[in-house]
Backbone bond lengths (Angstrom), bond angles and torsions (degrees), N, CA, C in turn:
res aa  C-N    CA-C-N  psi(-1)  N-CA   C-N-CA  omega(-1)  CA-C   N-CA-C  phi
1 M - - - 1.413 - - 1.536 109.67 -
2 N 1.352 111.86 133.73 1.483 117.46 178.87 1.520 109.37 -98.14
3 T 1.265 124.01 134.29 1.384 128.65 172.45 1.495 109.15 -88.15
4 Q 1.284 116.29 121.88 1.457 126.44 -178.08 1.491 114.68 -126.47
5 I 1.322 114.19 157.16 1.537 118.79 173.96 1.475 106.78 -122.87
6 A 1.257 116.07 134.74 1.473 123.68 173.90 1.516 113.55 -106.84
7 L 1.247 125.08 117.28 1.425 127.30 178.33 1.610 107.19 -99.71
8 L 1.214 122.16 110.12 1.432 123.11 179.49 1.449 109.93 -87.35
9 R 1.277 119.44 133.94 1.467 124.77 -175.99 1.548 107.99 -98.37
10 G 1.305 114.40 126.49 1.508 120.24 168.63 1.546 115.94 74.78
11 I 1.216 118.93 31.04 1.463 122.52 177.43 1.528 107.70 -102.02
12 N 1.355 116.61 149.89 1.419 122.68 171.87 1.519 112.90 55.17
13 V 1.375 116.30 38.92 1.395 121.10 179.80 1.563 107.21 -121.69
14 G 1.361 112.28 124.09 1.454 118.75 176.55 1.543 113.64 64.36
15 G 1.310 116.96 25.03 1.374 119.82 -177.96 1.541 118.03 77.50
16 K 1.297 112.73 11.44 1.502 117.33 -179.90 1.535 110.51 -111.17
17 H 1.283 117.33 160.14 1.453 125.04 176.85 1.574 107.74 46.07
18 I 1.216 117.10 61.15 1.454 123.58 -178.59 1.588 112.13 -77.73
19 V 1.281 113.16 122.92 1.488 119.59 177.68 1.515 108.47 -133.47
20 P 1.317 115.35 100.69 1.504 118.53 178.97 1.549 109.18 -64.72
21 M 1.278 116.12 131.39 1.486 121.44 -175.49 1.486 112.95 -63.52
22 K 1.356 119.52 -37.39 1.480 119.98 176.67 1.507 113.79 -62.42
23 E 1.349 113.25 -38.45 1.484 120.68 179.60 1.468 109.55 -70.94
24 L 1.346 116.98 -39.23 1.518 120.06 178.18 1.508 109.36 -62.53
25 T 1.298 117.50 -45.58 1.467 122.88 -179.05 1.576 107.31 -55.82
26 K 1.321 115.74 -52.58 1.454 119.10 -179.82 1.584 112.81 -57.97
27 L 1.352 114.80 -47.36 1.421 119.33 174.53 1.533 115.03 -51.54
28 L 1.362 116.27 -45.46 1.451 121.00 -175.72 1.564 106.40 -72.02
29 E 1.315 117.02 -44.26 1.471 117.73 176.17 1.579 113.19 -57.72
30 D 1.227 115.56 -43.41 1.575 120.11 178.37 1.508 107.15 -63.72
31 A 1.310 122.05 -25.45 1.454 126.20 -179.27 1.538 110.68 -83.23
32 G 1.329 120.81 -9.28 1.387 123.76 179.90 1.464 117.76 109.73
33 Y 1.304 117.77 -2.86 1.484 122.50 179.75 1.539 108.16 -76.04
34 T 1.327 119.23 146.89 1.439 118.59 -178.41 1.512 107.16 -125.55
35 N 1.421 111.23 166.58 1.468 119.71 -175.10 1.570 115.49 45.68
36 V 1.305 114.09 42.02 1.406 125.93 -178.67 1.578 107.43 -69.70
37 K 1.376 117.39 122.25 1.421 122.67 176.52 1.552 108.36 -137.11
38 T 1.257 115.41 139.57 1.474 119.14 178.06 1.528 108.89 -117.70
39 Y 1.345 113.50 157.19 1.428 120.08 176.76 1.557 110.21 -134.55
40 I 1.231 115.97 124.63 1.468 127.47 -174.49 1.500 110.05 46.82
41 Q 1.368 113.89 170.29 1.474 122.54 -168.87 1.584 110.44 -81.44
42 S 1.274 120.59 -5.09 1.329 123.34 -176.60 1.593 117.27 -81.26
43 G 1.325 114.92 4.61 1.446 119.11 170.86 1.523 112.34 92.71
44 N 1.327 116.24 59.42 1.477 116.03 170.47 1.464 108.14 -121.87
45 V 1.312 117.74 123.01 1.399 124.21 -175.22 1.549 111.27 -128.57
46 V 1.338 115.03 127.58 1.443 122.74 172.61 1.508 108.05 -105.98
47 F 1.288 118.43 132.49 1.479 118.46 -179.75 1.596 111.00 -154.58
48 Q 1.202 115.57 171.48 1.445 123.17 174.76 1.484 110.27 -120.87
49 S 1.368 116.03 145.07 1.421 122.67 -176.32 1.515 110.25 -151.42
50 T 1.225 115.24 156.83 1.499 118.77 177.22 1.492 110.42 -85.39
51 T 1.393 118.34 -13.85 1.480 120.57 -179.76 1.530 107.39 -96.09
52 E 1.267 112.71 166.65 1.530 119.37 174.95 1.494 115.61 -73.10
53 S 1.317 118.59 -20.77 1.474 115.28 -174.38 1.574 105.55 -146.70
54 G 1.361 109.69 157.92 1.493 118.31 178.02 1.513 112.50 -106.82
55 N 1.372 113.72 43.96 1.423 119.66 -175.24 1.501 114.78 -62.83
56 D 1.350 117.83 -17.86 1.441 116.65 179.23 1.565 114.92 -84.69
57 I 1.322 114.97 -2.39 1.444 118.80 -176.88 1.545 108.57 -61.45
58 G 1.194 119.08 -45.98 1.545 121.97 178.37 1.523 110.88 -59.48
59 Q 1.347 116.90 -41.10 1.483 115.30 171.53 1.441 117.64 -64.91
60 L 1.303 116.05 -33.11 1.487 121.19 177.62 1.587 110.19 -64.80
61 I 1.363 111.88 -43.43 1.456 117.78 -179.24 1.499 109.78 -64.79
62 E 1.357 115.80 -46.40 1.479 120.84 177.86 1.501 113.62 -55.93
63 G 1.369 113.89 -40.79 1.512 116.54 178.89 1.479 113.54 -66.56
64 K 1.297 118.54 -30.76 1.490 124.50 -177.21 1.499 111.59 -90.22
65 W 1.348 120.29 -45.70 1.414 123.32 -172.76 1.494 119.10 -113.08
66 G 1.365 114.72 -4.25 1.479 120.71 169.98 1.507 115.35 87.24
67 F 1.361 118.90 10.52 1.389 120.33 175.67 1.530 110.53 -146.58
68 K 1.258 119.61 153.36 1.500 120.75 -174.41 1.549 108.41 -117.92
69 P 1.351 115.29 104.98 1.500 117.17 177.98 1.445 109.86 -74.69
70 H 1.400 116.44 158.18 1.431 119.59 169.80 1.479 106.70 -77.73
71 I 1.332 116.85 134.21 1.433 121.83 -175.29 1.565 108.18 -122.38
72 F 1.309 114.33 132.89 1.458 118.31 173.36 1.538 109.86 -107.35
73 I 1.378 108.78 123.55 1.505 115.64 -176.82 1.588 106.30 -102.26
74 L 1.365 114.44 121.43 1.448 119.94 176.04 1.544 108.12 -113.37
75 S 1.281 114.18 144.85 1.475 117.23 168.69 1.581 107.27 -83.59
76 K 1.352 113.42 165.29 1.435 116.27 176.70 1.449 111.11 -53.85
77 E 1.288 116.75 -42.44 1.561 122.89 178.54 1.443 111.14 -62.24
78 D 1.346 118.94 -40.24 1.499 118.74 179.00 1.474 110.59 -60.53
79 L 1.337 116.96 -45.87 1.491 122.17 -179.28 1.479 109.95 -61.79
80 E 1.419 117.69 -47.65 1.494 120.24 -178.48 1.542 110.64 -61.68
81 K 1.401 115.47 -35.42 1.524 118.09 -179.42 1.465 107.33 -67.61
82 A 1.321 118.72 -44.90 1.477 121.57 -177.17 1.461 110.06 -60.96
83 A 1.360 119.02 -40.26 1.453 120.28 178.83 1.501 112.88 -70.95
84 A 1.369 115.95 -36.09 1.487 121.27 175.66 1.537 113.03 -63.37
85 D 1.331 114.50 -36.68 1.494 121.72 -176.79 1.536 112.13 -78.70
86 N 1.280 116.33 -12.06 1.571 119.61 179.07 1.533 108.58 -52.06
87 P 1.346 118.59 118.12 1.450 118.81 -179.15 1.459 113.64 -85.07
88 Y 1.374 117.50 -0.81 1.517 118.03 -174.19 1.576 111.62 -110.32
89 E 1.274 116.16 118.17 1.475 119.02 178.37 1.535 106.32 -95.22
90 T 1.355 114.54 121.54 1.392 123.00 174.12 1.513 111.84 -161.91
91 D 1.290 115.47 150.34 1.426 120.08 173.44 1.530 114.73 -86.98
92 E 1.293 114.12 -10.58 1.485 121.06 178.24 1.466 110.97 -88.36
93 G 1.283 117.94 89.61 1.473 123.91 -175.97 1.470 118.62 -61.95
94 K 1.323 116.33 -17.31 1.542 118.06 178.16 1.453 110.69 -81.58
95 T 1.385 119.67 -8.04 1.444 121.47 -175.80 1.437 114.09 -92.78
96 V 1.332 117.87 -15.80 1.523 117.76 177.08 1.539 107.83 -114.38
97 H 1.310 111.89 136.60 1.462 119.54 -177.73 1.500 110.18 -126.69
98 F 1.323 113.31 139.66 1.457 121.56 177.54 1.529 107.76 -107.85
99 F 1.290 117.15 122.30 1.469 120.27 172.73 1.547 107.30 -104.74
100 F 1.284 116.99 115.07 1.469 121.91 -177.75 1.553 104.68 -93.05
101 F 1.329 113.88 132.97 1.474 121.78 178.58 1.516 110.91 -107.36
102 D 1.359 113.79 147.64 1.510 116.39 177.91 1.597 111.26 -74.19
103 I 1.302 115.97 -27.34 1.447 118.90 174.90 1.565 109.08 -133.42
104 E 1.204 120.89 165.63 1.445 123.04 175.31 1.594 107.39 -75.55
105 P 1.304 116.60 125.50 1.446 118.59 -179.02 1.533 110.87 -67.02
106 Q 1.334 113.08 136.63 1.464 120.88 -174.36 1.537 115.46 -89.23
107 S 1.397 113.68 -39.71 1.496 115.24 179.41 1.493 109.59 -145.66
108 P 1.324 116.84 73.03 1.463 119.43 -179.57 1.531 112.92 -63.03
109 D 1.275 116.39 149.30 1.499 120.00 177.90 1.498 109.67 -91.94
110 F 1.358 116.53 79.91 1.420 124.46 176.89 1.497 114.01 -61.47
111 E 1.365 116.69 -29.73 1.481 118.58 178.84 1.537 109.12 -64.53
112 L 1.383 116.87 -39.52 1.386 121.30 177.02 1.573 110.91 -59.11
113 L 1.327 113.11 -51.31 1.437 117.89 -178.21 1.558 111.31 -60.41
114 D 1.362 116.25 -41.08 1.384 116.60 -178.11 1.563 113.13 -68.62
115 S 1.289 114.66 -29.13 1.483 118.76 -179.83 1.504 109.51 -73.04
116 L 1.321 121.77 -23.66 1.389 125.42 179.97 1.519 116.06 -96.91
117 K 1.286 115.89 -18.08 1.518 125.84 -174.17 1.502 109.84 -64.20
118 A 1.312 118.05 127.84 1.438 123.93 174.66 1.526 105.72 -73.14
119 D 1.324 115.55 156.09 1.493 118.99 179.64 1.515 111.40 -57.21
120 S 1.337 121.23 -33.42 1.431 123.00 -178.78 1.473 113.34 -78.33
121 E 1.392 120.74 -14.69 1.425 125.09 -174.10 1.535 112.57 -84.07
122 E 1.272 114.90 148.02 1.486 121.86 168.67 1.510 109.71 -134.67
123 Y 1.346 117.98 157.34 1.420 120.68 173.13 1.524 109.53 -150.93
124 K 1.372 111.38 156.34 1.464 116.68 175.33 1.497 107.80 -149.82
125 L 1.350 118.98 139.88 1.440 124.06 175.02 1.542 106.90 -103.35
126 I 1.339 116.65 124.22 1.421 122.57 176.87 1.598 107.31 -126.78
127 G 1.301 118.13 105.65 1.395 122.07 -176.48 1.534 113.63 59.27
128 K 1.375 115.46 -118.32 1.469 121.23 177.24 1.481 118.03 -98.18
129 V 1.354 113.74 17.48 1.444 123.23 -179.82 1.585 111.69 -123.81
130 F 1.367 114.93 123.10 1.498 117.20 173.03 1.498 107.32 -104.59
131 Y 1.325 114.80 125.39 1.434 122.03 -178.60 1.552 109.26 -100.65
132 L 1.252 115.64 135.64 1.514 120.36 -178.83 1.534 105.98 -130.41
133 Y 1.330 112.26 124.67 1.498 117.39 173.10 1.544 102.68 -103.98
134 A 1.334 118.19 120.94 1.424 123.56 178.91 1.517 108.71 -135.63
135 P 1.329 114.32 82.50 1.517 121.55 -175.09 1.555 114.08 -65.25
136 D 1.358 116.86 -18.97 1.458 119.39 178.34 1.550 111.01 -91.31
137 G 1.277 116.39 1.55 1.481 122.36 178.44 1.509 113.55 103.02
138 I 1.326 114.63 142.70 1.472 120.56 -177.27 1.562 112.38 -69.24
139 G 1.377 115.44 -27.65 1.435 118.41 178.72 1.479 112.92 -68.16
140 R 1.315 123.58 -20.10 1.380 125.79 -178.94 1.591 109.95 -98.16
141 S 1.266 118.95 -6.93 1.410 122.96 -173.31 1.483 111.32 -78.20
142 K 1.372 115.60 121.97 1.494 120.38 176.21 1.592 109.26 -76.34
143 L 1.329 114.35 -28.11 1.466 120.28 -178.21 1.532 108.24 -66.49
144 V 1.334 121.00 -38.75 1.419 123.44 -179.01 1.523 112.94 -59.08
145 E 1.260 113.87 -40.08 1.519 121.24 -178.87 1.510 111.83 -59.46
146 K 1.352 115.73 -28.01 1.482 120.87 -171.88 1.545 114.14 -113.16
147 V 1.339 115.09 8.73 1.453 115.52 -178.50 1.544 113.38 -58.99
148 G 1.272 116.18 -33.29 1.468 123.12 177.34 1.494 113.52 -61.90
149 K 1.331 115.36 -40.97 1.418 121.91 175.51 1.542 111.25 -65.08
150 A 1.278 118.03 -37.60 1.426 120.08 -175.45 1.530 112.99 -74.43
151 F 1.373 113.71 -22.64 1.484 119.57 176.40 1.540 112.10 -119.15
152 K 1.329 114.81 57.78 1.479 119.49 -176.74 1.555 109.23 -54.48
153 G 1.323 110.60 144.69 1.516 117.88 174.72 1.501 114.50 75.26
154 V 1.346 118.04 7.94 1.474 120.76 -179.56 1.546 106.39 -122.86
155 T 1.281 110.90 128.68 1.562 117.14 178.90 1.520 105.67 -87.39
156 M 1.357 113.51 144.30 1.468 118.34 -174.37 1.463 109.30 -145.35
157 T 1.363 115.37 159.22 1.484 123.48 168.13 1.535 106.00 -140.72
158 A 1.362 117.18 151.07 1.433 118.72 -172.21 1.566 104.00 -124.73
159 R 1.361 111.33 149.59 1.467 123.89 173.79 1.447 109.13 -143.88
160 N 1.384 115.92 142.62 1.468 115.95 178.70 1.517 114.23 -86.87
161 L 1.311 120.44 170.53 1.429 122.86 -173.26 1.527 111.38 -58.85
162 N 1.300 117.02 -36.75 1.454 121.67 177.10 1.512 114.85 -53.98
163 T 1.375 113.48 -45.14 1.398 122.58 174.69 1.496 114.78 -64.88
164 I 1.406 114.52 -42.93 1.425 116.84 178.44 1.543 111.60 -63.68
165 N 1.298 116.67 -41.53 1.465 122.96 179.19 1.585 108.99 -58.89
166 K 1.342 118.85 -45.40 1.343 122.98 -178.14 1.584 112.16 -66.76
167 L 1.325 114.40 -35.10 1.472 117.53 178.04 1.513 109.61 -70.22
168 L 1.325 115.05 -39.15 1.427 117.41 175.20 1.505 114.78 -60.44
169 E 1.302 118.77 -39.00 1.399 124.31 172.36 1.541 113.79 -59.36
170 M 1.351 111.32 -43.64 1.458 118.13 -179.44 1.538 113.86 -67.29
171 V 1.263 119.58 -29.07 1.475 122.90 179.34 1.507 115.79 -86.25
172 S 1.362 114.16 -13.35 1.476 116.72 -174.55 1.487 110.03 -94.96
């Protein structure tokens, strides 16, 4: 059995694309996934499967709720590596954000990011993960609003360090 993590993009945000976590757990268990656990409503699922990927999760959600979210599947090792590569040491888990990309960005617009970055903010791109340290809060960050423009053609989803730490706890 492979332990995997599914990060669902854009669910349960602003009253749209509602996916109740209890119902999602049951849906995945009925489809043959085991040890399914969810964490908060933003779409974090830890599960075990005999296959290498949970690519059918989007189709299962579409069949039940009528929309297909983009889903990032990480192995336990992928998640551990992303956490180990985090360049920002802090006990304040809401200040560090991990943006997971579906592919490695080829030509990010760092000039745009630098022009929007607050003096207190720092960022670093390592492989398919963009790390943002925003000690004044992500809600105040002008850089966050434009991350998508800086990484054109790349689909992403973000989680804060608190969520990453909880997912690591769940997979260990």
